[in-house]
PDB file of N, CA, C and O in Angstrom, chain B, residues numbered from 101:
ATOM      1  N   MET B 101      62.843  29.717 -68.321  1.00  0.00           N
ATOM      2  CA  MET B 101      64.128  29.319 -67.757  1.00  0.00           C
ATOM      3  C   MET B 101      65.064  28.952 -68.908  1.00  0.00           C
ATOM      4  O   MET B 101      64.687  28.242 -69.841  1.00  0.00           O
ATOM      5  N   GLU B 102      66.269  29.448 -68.814  1.00  0.00           N
ATOM      6  CA  GLU B 102      67.241  29.192 -69.876  1.00  0.00           C
ATOM      7  C   GLU B 102      67.831  27.792 -69.781  1.00  0.00           C
ATOM      8  O   GLU B 102      67.764  27.132 -68.744  1.00  0.00           O
ATOM      9  N   PHE B 103      68.401  27.369 -70.880  1.00  0.00           N
ATOM     10  CA  PHE B 103      69.008  26.046 -70.960  1.00  0.00           C
ATOM     11  C   PHE B 103      70.171  25.907 -69.989  1.00  0.00           C
ATOM     12  O   PHE B 103      70.311  24.877 -69.330  1.00  0.00           O
ATOM     13  N   LYS B 104      71.022  26.954 -69.894  1.00  0.00           N
ATOM     14  CA  LYS B 104      72.190  26.891 -69.001  1.00  0.00           C
ATOM     15  C   LYS B 104      71.760  26.810 -67.542  1.00  0.00           C
ATOM     16  O   LYS B 104      72.387  26.106 -66.751  1.00  0.00           O
ATOM     17  N   GLU B 105      70.698  27.521 -67.179  1.00  0.00           N
ATOM     18  CA  GLU B 105      70.204  27.453 -65.802  1.00  0.00           C
ATOM     19  C   GLU B 105      69.702  26.048 -65.488  1.00  0.00           C
ATOM     20  O   GLU B 105      69.931  25.516 -64.402  1.00  0.00           O
ATOM     21  N   LYS B 106      69.024  25.470 -66.450  1.00  0.00           N
ATOM     22  CA  LYS B 106      68.502  24.110 -66.262  1.00  0.00           C
ATOM     23  C   LYS B 106      69.653  23.115 -66.062  1.00  0.00           C
ATOM     24  O   LYS B 106      69.583  22.237 -65.202  1.00  0.00           O
ATOM     25  N   ILE B 107      70.707  23.264 -66.866  1.00  0.00           N
ATOM     26  CA  ILE B 107      71.884  22.388 -66.740  1.00  0.00           C
ATOM     27  C   ILE B 107      72.518  22.565 -65.365  1.00  0.00           C
ATOM     28  O   ILE B 107      72.911  21.579 -64.742  1.00  0.00           O
ATOM     29  N   GLU B 108      72.624  23.791 -64.882  1.00  0.00           N
ATOM     30  CA  GLU B 108      73.213  24.044 -63.558  1.00  0.00           C
ATOM     31  C   GLU B 108      72.355  23.427 -62.455  1.00  0.00           C
ATOM     32  O   GLU B 108      72.888  22.888 -61.485  1.00  0.00           O
ATOM     33  N   GLN B 109      71.038  23.501 -62.597  1.00  0.00           N
ATOM     34  CA  GLN B 109      70.157  22.886 -61.610  1.00  0.00           C
ATOM     35  C   GLN B 109      70.343  21.372 -61.578  1.00  0.00           C
ATOM     36  O   GLN B 109      70.352  20.764 -60.508  1.00  0.00           O
ATOM     37  N   ILE B 110      70.489  20.778 -62.736  1.00  0.00           N
ATOM     38  CA  ILE B 110      70.696  19.325 -62.819  1.00  0.00           C
ATOM     39  C   ILE B 110      72.030  18.954 -62.178  1.00  0.00           C
ATOM     40  O   ILE B 110      72.106  17.976 -61.434  1.00  0.00           O
ATOM     41  N   LYS B 111      73.076  19.719 -62.455  1.00  0.00           N
ATOM     42  CA  LYS B 111      74.387  19.461 -61.847  1.00  0.00           C
ATOM     43  C   LYS B 111      74.308  19.572 -60.328  1.00  0.00           C
ATOM     44  O   LYS B 111      74.850  18.731 -59.610  1.00  0.00           O
ATOM     45  N   GLU B 112      73.630  20.612 -59.841  1.00  0.00           N
ATOM     46  CA  GLU B 112      73.494  20.813 -58.397  1.00  0.00           C
ATOM     47  C   GLU B 112      72.723  19.648 -57.762  1.00  0.00           C
ATOM     48  O   GLU B 112      73.069  19.192 -56.672  1.00  0.00           O
ATOM     49  N   TYR B 113      71.695  19.178 -58.435  1.00  0.00           N
ATOM     50  CA  TYR B 113      70.922  18.050 -57.929  1.00  0.00           C
ATOM     51  C   TYR B 113      71.814  16.827 -57.739  1.00  0.00           C
ATOM     52  O   TYR B 113      71.768  16.179 -56.693  1.00  0.00           O
ATOM     53  N   PHE B 114      72.628  16.511 -58.750  1.00  0.00           N
ATOM     54  CA  PHE B 114      73.478  15.327 -58.647  1.00  0.00           C
ATOM     55  C   PHE B 114      74.589  15.516 -57.617  1.00  0.00           C
ATOM     56  O   PHE B 114      75.008  14.544 -56.989  1.00  0.00           O
ATOM     57  N   ARG B 115      75.072  16.731 -57.429  1.00  0.00           N
ATOM     58  CA  ARG B 115      76.044  16.999 -56.358  1.00  0.00           C
ATOM     59  C   ARG B 115      75.417  16.700 -55.000  1.00  0.00           C
ATOM     60  O   ARG B 115      76.037  16.068 -54.146  1.00  0.00           O
ATOM     61  N   GLU B 116      74.179  17.161 -54.810  1.00  0.00           N
ATOM     62  CA  GLU B 116      73.496  16.927 -53.538  1.00  0.00           C
ATOM     63  C   GLU B 116      73.220  15.438 -53.323  1.00  0.00           C
ATOM     64  O   GLU B 116      73.347  14.938 -52.205  1.00  0.00           O
ATOM     65  N   VAL B 117      72.850  14.741 -54.374  1.00  0.00           N
ATOM     66  CA  VAL B 117      72.613  13.294 -54.265  1.00  0.00           C
ATOM     67  C   VAL B 117      73.895  12.585 -53.856  1.00  0.00           C
ATOM     68  O   VAL B 117      73.874  11.699 -53.002  1.00  0.00           O
ATOM     69  N   TYR B 118      75.014  12.977 -54.467  1.00  0.00           N
ATOM     70  CA  TYR B 118      76.309  12.377 -54.148  1.00  0.00           C
ATOM     71  C   TYR B 118      76.672  12.625 -52.686  1.00  0.00           C
ATOM     72  O   TYR B 118      77.095  11.704 -51.986  1.00  0.00           O
ATOM     73  N   LEU B 119      76.509  13.859 -52.225  1.00  0.00           N
ATOM     74  CA  LEU B 119      76.843  14.176 -50.835  1.00  0.00           C
ATOM     75  C   LEU B 119      75.944  13.423 -49.857  1.00  0.00           C
ATOM     76  O   LEU B 119      76.405  12.960 -48.813  1.00  0.00           O
ATOM     77  N   GLU B 120      74.671  13.303 -50.196  1.00  0.00           N
ATOM     78  CA  GLU B 120      73.741  12.578 -49.325  1.00  0.00           C
ATOM     79  C   GLU B 120      74.090  11.090 -49.274  1.00  0.00           C
ATOM     80  O   GLU B 120      74.007  10.469 -48.215  1.00  0.00           O
ATOM     81  N   ALA B 121      74.474  10.524 -50.403  1.00  0.00           N
ATOM     82  CA  ALA B 121      74.842   9.106 -50.444  1.00  0.00           C
ATOM     83  C   ALA B 121      76.085   8.832 -49.598  1.00  0.00           C
ATOM     84  O   ALA B 121      76.222   7.745 -49.035  1.00  0.00           O
ATOM     85  N   LYS B 122      76.987   9.801 -49.504  1.00  0.00           N
ATOM     86  CA  LYS B 122      78.175   9.615 -48.668  1.00  0.00           C
ATOM     87  C   LYS B 122      77.819   9.575 -47.189  1.00  0.00           C
ATOM     88  O   LYS B 122      78.548   8.976 -46.398  1.00  0.00           O
ATOM     89  N   ARG B 123      76.699  10.208 -46.798  1.00  0.00           N
ATOM     90  CA  ARG B 123      76.291  10.247 -45.390  1.00  0.00           C
ATOM     91  C   ARG B 123      75.498   9.019 -44.956  1.00  0.00           C
ATOM     92  O   ARG B 123      75.253   8.826 -43.765  1.00  0.00           O
ATOM     93  N   VAL B 124      75.100   8.193 -45.910  1.00  0.00           N
ATOM     94  CA  VAL B 124      74.292   7.015 -45.591  1.00  0.00           C
ATOM     95  C   VAL B 124      75.148   6.006 -44.834  1.00  0.00           C
ATOM     96  O   VAL B 124      76.308   5.778 -45.175  1.00  0.00           O
ATOM     97  N   THR B 125      74.560   5.408 -43.806  1.00  0.00           N
ATOM     98  CA  THR B 125      75.226   4.333 -43.074  1.00  0.00           C
ATOM     99  C   THR B 125      74.786   3.021 -43.712  1.00  0.00           C
ATOM    100  O   THR B 125      73.654   2.577 -43.522  1.00  0.00           O
ATOM    101  N   TRP B 126      75.685   2.408 -44.465  1.00  0.00           N
ATOM    102  CA  TRP B 126      75.354   1.186 -45.176  1.00  0.00           C
ATOM    103  C   TRP B 126      75.477  -0.007 -44.238  1.00  0.00           C
ATOM    104  O   TRP B 126      76.350  -0.014 -43.370  1.00  0.00           O
ATOM    105  N   PRO B 127      74.612  -1.027 -44.396  1.00  0.00           N
ATOM    106  CA  PRO B 127      74.700  -2.208 -43.524  1.00  0.00           C
ATOM    107  C   PRO B 127      75.944  -3.027 -43.851  1.00  0.00           C
ATOM    108  O   PRO B 127      76.480  -2.982 -44.959  1.00  0.00           O
ATOM    109  N   SER B 128      76.377  -3.771 -42.848  1.00  0.00           N
ATOM    110  CA  SER B 128      77.517  -4.658 -43.077  1.00  0.00           C
ATOM    111  C   SER B 128      77.058  -5.821 -43.958  1.00  0.00           C
ATOM    112  O   SER B 128      75.862  -6.029 -44.160  1.00  0.00           O
ATOM    113  N   LYS B 129      78.024  -6.567 -44.475  1.00  0.00           N
ATOM    114  CA  LYS B 129      77.687  -7.712 -45.331  1.00  0.00           C
ATOM    115  C   LYS B 129      76.851  -8.720 -44.548  1.00  0.00           C
ATOM    116  O   LYS B 129      75.897  -9.290 -45.076  1.00  0.00           O
ATOM    117  N   LYS B 130      77.218  -8.935 -43.281  1.00  0.00           N
ATOM    118  CA  LYS B 130      76.498  -9.884 -42.434  1.00  0.00           C
ATOM    119  C   LYS B 130      75.042  -9.439 -42.253  1.00  0.00           C
ATOM    120  O   LYS B 130      74.130 -10.258 -42.363  1.00  0.00           O
ATOM    121  N   ASP B 131      74.819  -8.150 -41.978  1.00  0.00           N
ATOM    122  CA  ASP B 131      73.461  -7.634 -41.801  1.00  0.00           C
ATOM    123  C   ASP B 131      72.661  -7.717 -43.095  1.00  0.00           C
ATOM    124  O   ASP B 131      71.469  -8.026 -43.071  1.00  0.00           O
ATOM    125  N   ALA B 132      73.305  -7.443 -44.216  1.00  0.00           N
ATOM    126  CA  ALA B 132      72.612  -7.509 -45.513  1.00  0.00           C
ATOM    127  C   ALA B 132      72.181  -8.941 -45.824  1.00  0.00           C
ATOM    128  O   ALA B 132      71.074  -9.161 -46.317  1.00  0.00           O
ATOM    129  N   ILE B 133      73.037  -9.903 -45.544  1.00  0.00           N
ATOM    130  CA  ILE B 133      72.706 -11.313 -45.785  1.00  0.00           C
ATOM    131  C   ILE B 133      71.570 -11.753 -44.864  1.00  0.00           C
ATOM    132  O   ILE B 133      70.648 -12.444 -45.295  1.00  0.00           O
ATOM    133  N   LYS B 134      71.642 -11.349 -43.595  1.00  0.00           N
ATOM    134  CA  LYS B 134      70.593 -11.704 -42.644  1.00  0.00           C
ATOM    135  C   LYS B 134      69.248 -11.114 -43.098  1.00  0.00           C
ATOM    136  O   LYS B 134      68.224 -11.796 -43.055  1.00  0.00           O
ATOM    137  N   GLY B 135      69.255  -9.878 -43.522  1.00  0.00           N
ATOM    138  CA  GLY B 135      68.032  -9.240 -44.009  1.00  0.00           C
ATOM    139  C   GLY B 135      67.487  -9.929 -45.248  1.00  0.00           C
ATOM    140  O   GLY B 135      66.274 -10.065 -45.409  1.00  0.00           O
ATOM    141  N   THR B 136      68.384 -10.360 -46.121  1.00  0.00           N
ATOM    142  CA  THR B 136      67.964 -11.068 -47.330  1.00  0.00           C
ATOM    143  C   THR B 136      67.281 -12.380 -46.979  1.00  0.00           C
ATOM    144  O   THR B 136      66.252 -12.718 -47.563  1.00  0.00           O
ATOM    145  N   TYR B 137      67.840 -13.121 -46.034  1.00  0.00           N
ATOM    146  CA  TYR B 137      67.219 -14.379 -45.604  1.00  0.00           C
ATOM    147  C   TYR B 137      65.826 -14.129 -45.020  1.00  0.00           C
ATOM    148  O   TYR B 137      64.887 -14.871 -45.308  1.00  0.00           O
ATOM    149  N   ILE B 138      65.699 -13.099 -44.214  1.00  0.00           N
ATOM    150  CA  ILE B 138      64.402 -12.783 -43.606  1.00  0.00           C
ATOM    151  C   ILE B 138      63.376 -12.479 -44.695  1.00  0.00           C
ATOM    152  O   ILE B 138      62.243 -12.955 -44.634  1.00  0.00           O
ATOM    153  N   VAL B 139      63.768 -11.694 -45.680  1.00  0.00           N
ATOM    154  CA  VAL B 139      62.847 -11.348 -46.775  1.00  0.00           C
ATOM    155  C   VAL B 139      62.465 -12.602 -47.557  1.00  0.00           C
ATOM    156  O   VAL B 139      61.288 -12.805 -47.856  1.00  0.00           O
ATOM    157  N   LEU B 140      63.441 -13.444 -47.892  1.00  0.00           N
ATOM    158  CA  LEU B 140      63.147 -14.663 -48.658  1.00  0.00           C
ATOM    159  C   LEU B 140      62.206 -15.587 -47.907  1.00  0.00           C
ATOM    160  O   LEU B 140      61.262 -16.119 -48.491  1.00  0.00           O
ATOM    161  N   ILE B 141      62.449 -15.782 -46.627  1.00  0.00           N
ATOM    162  CA  ILE B 141      61.586 -16.649 -45.816  1.00  0.00           C
ATOM    163  C   ILE B 141      60.175 -16.074 -45.748  1.00  0.00           C
ATOM    164  O   ILE B 141      59.199 -16.814 -45.873  1.00  0.00           O
ATOM    165  N   THR B 142      60.060 -14.766 -45.552  1.00  0.00           N
ATOM    166  CA  THR B 142      58.746 -14.119 -45.496  1.00  0.00           C
ATOM    167  C   THR B 142      58.002 -14.274 -46.819  1.00  0.00           C
ATOM    168  O   THR B 142      56.803 -14.552 -46.827  1.00  0.00           O
ATOM    169  N   VAL B 143      58.701 -14.098 -47.932  1.00  0.00           N
ATOM    170  CA  VAL B 143      58.075 -14.237 -49.249  1.00  0.00           C
ATOM    171  C   VAL B 143      57.614 -15.678 -49.470  1.00  0.00           C
ATOM    172  O   VAL B 143      56.520 -15.901 -49.988  1.00  0.00           O
ATOM    173  N   ILE B 144      58.431 -16.651 -49.087  1.00  0.00           N
ATOM    174  CA  ILE B 144      58.056 -18.058 -49.256  1.00  0.00           C
ATOM    175  C   ILE B 144      56.824 -18.388 -48.420  1.00  0.00           C
ATOM    176  O   ILE B 144      55.908 -19.053 -48.904  1.00  0.00           O
ATOM    177  N   ILE B 145      56.793 -17.932 -47.180  1.00  0.00           N
ATOM    178  CA  ILE B 145      55.636 -18.187 -46.309  1.00  0.00           C
ATOM    179  C   ILE B 145      54.384 -17.535 -46.895  1.00  0.00           C
ATOM    180  O   ILE B 145      53.322 -18.157 -46.929  1.00  0.00           O
ATOM    181  N   ALA B 146      54.498 -16.297 -47.351  1.00  0.00           N
ATOM    182  CA  ALA B 146      53.349 -15.607 -47.928  1.00  0.00           C
ATOM    183  C   ALA B 146      52.871 -16.319 -49.196  1.00  0.00           C
ATOM    184  O   ALA B 146      51.667 -16.451 -49.413  1.00  0.00           O
ATOM    185  N   ALA B 147      53.799 -16.776 -50.029  1.00  0.00           N
ATOM    186  CA  ALA B 147      53.429 -17.472 -51.263  1.00  0.00           C
ATOM    187  C   ALA B 147      52.710 -18.782 -50.943  1.00  0.00           C
ATOM    188  O   ALA B 147      51.710 -19.113 -51.579  1.00  0.00           O
ATOM    189  N   LEU B 148      53.213 -19.524 -49.964  1.00  0.00           N
ATOM    190  CA  LEU B 148      52.551 -20.769 -49.569  1.00  0.00           C
ATOM    191  C   LEU B 148      51.144 -20.502 -49.039  1.00  0.00           C
ATOM    192  O   LEU B 148      50.190 -21.183 -49.414  1.00  0.00           O
ATOM    193  N   PHE B 149      51.026 -19.517 -48.176  1.00  0.00           N
ATOM    194  CA  PHE B 149      49.716 -19.169 -47.608  1.00  0.00           C
ATOM    195  C   PHE B 149      48.736 -18.782 -48.714  1.00  0.00           C
ATOM    196  O   PHE B 149      47.616 -19.292 -48.759  1.00  0.00           O
ATOM    197  N   LEU B 150      49.154 -17.884 -49.603  1.00  0.00           N
ATOM    198  CA  LEU B 150      48.264 -17.437 -50.672  1.00  0.00           C
ATOM    199  C   LEU B 150      47.941 -18.574 -51.639  1.00  0.00           C
ATOM    200  O   LEU B 150      46.831 -18.634 -52.167  1.00  0.00           O
ATOM    201  N   GLY B 151      48.887 -19.469 -51.876  1.00  0.00           N
ATOM    202  CA  GLY B 151      48.626 -20.629 -52.726  1.00  0.00           C
ATOM    203  C   GLY B 151      47.581 -21.536 -52.120  1.00  0.00           C
ATOM    204  O   GLY B 151      46.684 -22.007 -52.819  1.00  0.00           O
ATOM    205  N   ILE B 152      47.685 -21.786 -50.828  1.00  0.00           N
ATOM    206  CA  ILE B 152      46.708 -22.638 -50.133  1.00  0.00           C
ATOM    207  C   ILE B 152      45.328 -21.992 -50.153  1.00  0.00           C
ATOM    208  O   ILE B 152      44.328 -22.664 -50.406  1.00  0.00           O
ATOM    209  N   VAL B 153      45.273 -20.683 -49.884  1.00  0.00           N
ATOM    210  CA  VAL B 153      43.992 -19.971 -49.917  1.00  0.00           C
ATOM    211  C   VAL B 153      43.402 -20.024 -51.329  1.00  0.00           C
ATOM    212  O   VAL B 153      42.198 -20.226 -51.486  1.00  0.00           O
ATOM    213  N   ASP B 154      44.223 -19.848 -52.337  1.00  0.00           N
ATOM    214  CA  ASP B 154      43.755 -19.881 -53.726  1.00  0.00           C
ATOM    215  C   ASP B 154      43.173 -21.245 -54.076  1.00  0.00           C
ATOM    216  O   ASP B 154      42.103 -21.329 -54.679  1.00  0.00           O
ATOM    217  N   ILE B 155      43.864 -22.295 -53.706  1.00  0.00           N
ATOM    218  CA  ILE B 155      43.373 -23.652 -53.977  1.00  0.00           C
ATOM    219  C   ILE B 155      42.053 -23.890 -53.244  1.00  0.00           C
ATOM    220  O   ILE B 155      41.114 -24.454 -53.806  1.00  0.00           O
ATOM    221  N   GLY B 156      41.991 -23.458 -51.992  1.00  0.00           N
ATOM    222  CA  GLY B 156      40.764 -23.624 -51.212  1.00  0.00           C
ATOM    223  C   GLY B 156      39.592 -22.874 -51.824  1.00  0.00           C
ATOM    224  O   GLY B 156      38.499 -23.428 -51.944  1.00  0.00           O
ATOM    225  N   LEU B 157      39.801 -21.635 -52.210  1.00  0.00           N
ATOM    226  CA  LEU B 157      38.719 -20.858 -52.816  1.00  0.00           C
ATOM    227  C   LEU B 157      38.316 -21.432 -54.171  1.00  0.00           C
ATOM    228  O   LEU B 157      37.134 -21.438 -54.514  1.00  0.00           O
ATOM    229  N   ALA B 158      39.283 -21.910 -54.936  1.00  0.00           N
ATOM    230  CA  ALA B 158      38.966 -22.523 -56.229  1.00  0.00           C
ATOM    231  C   ALA B 158      38.089 -23.755 -56.029  1.00  0.00           C
ATOM    232  O   ALA B 158      37.139 -23.969 -56.782  1.00  0.00           O
ATOM    233  N   ASN B 159      38.399 -24.564 -55.023  1.00  0.00           N
ATOM    234  CA  ASN B 159      37.578 -25.755 -54.746  1.00  0.00           C
ATOM    235  C   ASN B 159      36.175 -25.371 -54.297  1.00  0.00           C
ATOM    236  O   ASN B 159      35.202 -26.016 -54.688  1.00  0.00           O
ATOM    237  N   ILE B 160      36.061 -24.328 -53.481  1.00  0.00           N
ATOM    238  CA  ILE B 160      34.752 -23.860 -53.033  1.00  0.00           C
ATOM    239  C   ILE B 160      33.930 -23.385 -54.232  1.00  0.00           C
ATOM    240  O   ILE B 160      32.748 -23.713 -54.333  1.00  0.00           O
ATOM    241  N   ILE B 161      34.525 -22.634 -55.121  1.00  0.00           N
ATOM    242  CA  ILE B 161      33.811 -22.137 -56.298  1.00  0.00           C
ATOM    243  C   ILE B 161      33.399 -23.285 -57.205  1.00  0.00           C
ATOM    244  O   ILE B 161      32.289 -23.279 -57.737  1.00  0.00           O
ATOM    245  N   LYS B 162      34.279 -24.277 -57.395  1.00  0.00           N
ATOM    246  CA  LYS B 162      33.930 -25.454 -58.211  1.00  0.00           C
ATOM    247  C   LYS B 162      32.730 -26.173 -57.615  1.00  0.00           C
ATOM    248  O   LYS B 162      31.814 -26.572 -58.334  1.00  0.00           O
ATOM    249  N   THR B 163      32.740 -26.338 -56.290  1.00  0.00           N
ATOM    250  CA  THR B 163      31.650 -27.027 -55.604  1.00  0.00           C
ATOM    251  C   THR B 163      30.348 -26.253 -55.764  1.00  0.00           C
ATOM    252  O   THR B 163      29.307 -26.853 -56.032  1.00  0.00           O
ATOM    253  N   LEU B 164      30.387 -24.952 -55.608  1.00  0.00           N
ATOM    254  CA  LEU B 164      29.186 -24.137 -55.744  1.00  0.00           C
ATOM    255  C   LEU B 164      28.642 -24.142 -57.164  1.00  0.00           C
ATOM    256  O   LEU B 164      27.426 -24.135 -57.355  1.00  0.00           O
ATOM    257  N   LEU B 165      29.503 -24.154 -58.148  1.00  0.00           N
ATOM    258  CA  LEU B 165      29.060 -24.136 -59.541  1.00  0.00           C
ATOM    259  C   LEU B 165      28.484 -25.486 -59.975  1.00  0.00           C
ATOM    260  O   LEU B 165      27.627 -25.530 -60.857  1.00  0.00           O
ATOM    261  N   ARG B 166      28.931 -26.564 -59.383  1.00  0.00           N
ATOM    262  CA  ARG B 166      28.407 -27.901 -59.709  1.00  0.00           C
ATOM    263  C   ARG B 166      26.999 -28.078 -59.157  1.00  0.00           C
ATOM    264  O   ARG B 166      26.140 -28.681 -59.800  1.00  0.00           O
ATOM    265  N   GLY B 167      26.768 -27.542 -57.945  1.00  0.00           N
ATOM    266  CA  GLY B 167      25.531 -27.801 -57.212  1.00  0.00           C
ATOM    267  C   GLY B 167      24.373 -27.086 -57.758  1.00  0.00           C
ATOM    268  O   GLY B 167      23.266 -27.214 -57.236  1.00  0.00           O
TER     269      GLY B 167
END
């Protein structure tokens, strides 16, 4: 494949990406903020849960290794 053909393929790719991006229905600011809050709350809950499980398992392992 020649260099010029490769350049044309790259140009065509970015044209298609641009056209596809114009067709996307973007969320409103209100919806984006609401989604962000949901993600943050979910991450905090998951982090707390995993932290508690980690502490619990660490204590179990300490107890088993002492005995």
